[in-house]
C-alpha positions in Angstrom: -10.2 13.7 -1.9 -10.1 10.6 -4.1 -9.0 10.9 -7.3 -9.5 7.8 -9.6 -6.7 7.5 -12.2 -7.3 6.6 -15.7 -7.3 3.0 -17.0 -4.2 3.5 -19.0 -2.9 5.8 -16.7 0.5 5.6 -14.1 0.5 3.2 -11.2 -0.4 4.2 -8.0 3.1 5.6 -5.8 3.5 6.0 -2.3 1.7 8.6 -1.3 -1.1 8.2 -3.8 -4.6 6.8 -3.8 -4.8 3.5 -4.9 -7.0 3.7 -8.2 -10.7 2.1 -8.2 -10.9 -1.4 -8.8 -14.0 -3.4 -9.3 -13.9 -7.1 -10.0 -16.5 -10.1 -8.9 -15.9 -12.8 -6.4 -16.4 -16.7 -7.4 -20.1 -16.1 -6.9 -20.3 -13.1 -9.4 -21.1 -10.3 -6.7 -18.7 -7.2 -7.5 -16.5 -5.9 -5.0 -14.5 -2.8 -4.8 -11.5 -1.6 -2.9 -13.6 1.3 -1.2 -15.4 -1.7 0.5 -12.2 -1.4 3.1 -11.8 2.5 3.1 -11.2 3.6 6.8 -12.0 0.0 7.6 -9.1 -2.1 6.8 -5.5 -1.6 5.8 -5.2 -3.3 2.4 -2.9 -5.9 0.9 -3.6 -5.9 -2.4 -1.6 -8.8 -4.9 -2.6 -9.0 -8.5 -1.5 -12.3 -9.8 -3.5 -13.1 -12.8 -0.6 -16.5 -13.1 -0.9 -17.6 -9.7 -1.9 -21.2 -10.0 1.0 -21.6 -12.6 3.6 -20.2 -10.8 5.1 -22.5 -7.9 7.0 -19.2 -6.2 4.1 -17.3 -6.3 2.1 -19.5 -4.5 5.2 -19.7 -1.9 5.2 -16.5 -1.1 1.0 -16.4 -0.5 1.7 -19.4 1.6 4.5 -17.3 3.3 1.9 -14.7 4.2 -0.4 -17.3 5.7 2.3 -18.5 8.1 2.6 -14.9 9.1 -1.0 -13.5 8.9 -2.0 -13.4 12.7 0.8 -10.4 12.8 -1.4 -8.4 9.7 -4.3 -9.4 11.4 -3.0 -7.7 14.4 -3.6 -4.6 12.2 -6.5 -4.9 11.3 -5.5 -6.1 7.2 -6.9 -7.6 4.9 -5.4 -9.2 1.7 -7.2 -8.8 -1.6 -6.0 -11.1 -4.1 -6.7 -10.8 -7.6 -6.1 -13.6 -10.4 -7.6 -14.9 -13.5 -8.6 -18.4 -12.8 -8.6 -19.3 -9.3 -7.6 -23.1 -8.0 -5.9 -25.0 -5.1 -2.8 -21.8 -4.0 -6.0 -19.2 -4.4 -8.6 -21.4 -2.5 -5.9 -22.2 0.0 -4.9 -18.6 0.9 -9.0 -17.4 0.7 -9.8 -20.5 3.5 -6.6 -20.4 5.5 -7.1 -16.1 6.3 -11.3 -16.4 6.2 -12.7 -13.3 5.9 -9.5 -11.1 5.8 -9.0 -12.5 2.2 -11.0 -11.1 -0.5 -10.5 -13.7 -4.1 -11.3 -11.5 -7.0 -11.3 -13.0 -10.3 -9.9 -10.6 -13.4 -11.0 -13.1 -16.1 -10.7 -11.1 -19.2 -7.4 -9.9 -17.6 -8.4 -6.2 -17.9 -7.3 -5.2 -14.4 -4.1 -7.3 -14.8 -3.3 -4.8 -17.7 -4.0 -1.9 -15.4 -2.1 -3.1 -12.2 0.7 -4.6 -13.9 1.4 -1.9 -16.3 5.2 -2.2 -15.7 6.9 -3.5 -18.4 7.9 -7.3 -17.7 5.7 -7.4 -14.7 3.7 -10.9 -14.1 2.9 -9.7 -10.5 1.9 -6.7 -8.7 1.4 -5.8 -4.8 -0.1 -2.6 -3.3 0.0 -2.2 0.6 -2.3 0.3 1.5 -3.4 2.2 4.7 -6.8 2.2 5.6 -7.5 5.2 3.5 -5.9 3.6 0.4 -3.2 5.6 0.7 -0.6 3.7 -1.0 2.5 3.1 0.9 4.7 0.8 -0.9 4.4 -1.3 -4.2 6.5 -4.1 -5.3 6.2 -5.3 -9.0 8.1 -7.9 -11.3 8.7 -10.7 -13.5 10.5 -13.2 -10.7 8.8 -14.2 -8.1 12.0 -14.2 -5.8 12.0 -10.2 -5.5 8.6 -10.3 -3.9 9.3 -8.6 0.2 9.9 -10.8 2.9 5.9 -10.3 4.4 7.6 -9.4 7.6 9.1 -6.4 5.3 4.9 -5.9 4.9 4.0 -5.9 8.6 7.1 -3.6 9.1 6.0 -0.9 6.5 2.6 -1.3 7.6 3.5 -0.8 11.5 5.9 2.3 10.8 2.8 4.2 8.7 0.4 3.5 11.3 2.5 4.6 14.4 3.5 7.6 12.3 0.1 8.6 11.4 -2.2 8.4 15.0 -4.4 11.0 13.4 -3.3 13.7 16.5 -1.6 15.7 14.0 2.4 14.8 15.6 4.3 13.1 13.1 4.7 10.1 15.2 3.2 8.8 18.4 4.2 10.4 21.7 7.1 8.9 23.9 5.7 8.0 26.9 
């Protein structure tokens, strides 16, 4: 059962579903996280100041470099920023259909998703059912997790939920 958190409510925590998010892309077409439900794990990166923060851009480039490992899990990157520029567009070009660039022109999504005091960015990893597996938030991009950490978290979650009722994949 999906529960939408109020706009002023707490951020999702591991084990909870991500709240609803609906934003337009550059062409004005509205998109939601529900487009990915039961199809793809989601890496949601809310970074309103992406274009002005060199460290956030560098992290996004590192994600692009290891994307084939995330793509093996059929993951998608949903990038939410206020003003898309070269960094956001480069990520979208490098990842193609696996990257959705959404615009938060008025900052309302950032206010909702960056409710942790002092946060300039938020990173949420959700499984294909939009259950939050892990989250990272901060004011300093140096504390962003290594992309390999994100891959490891996703791989572990997929292995431990094989939809067969067992706590992990059976040993061969």
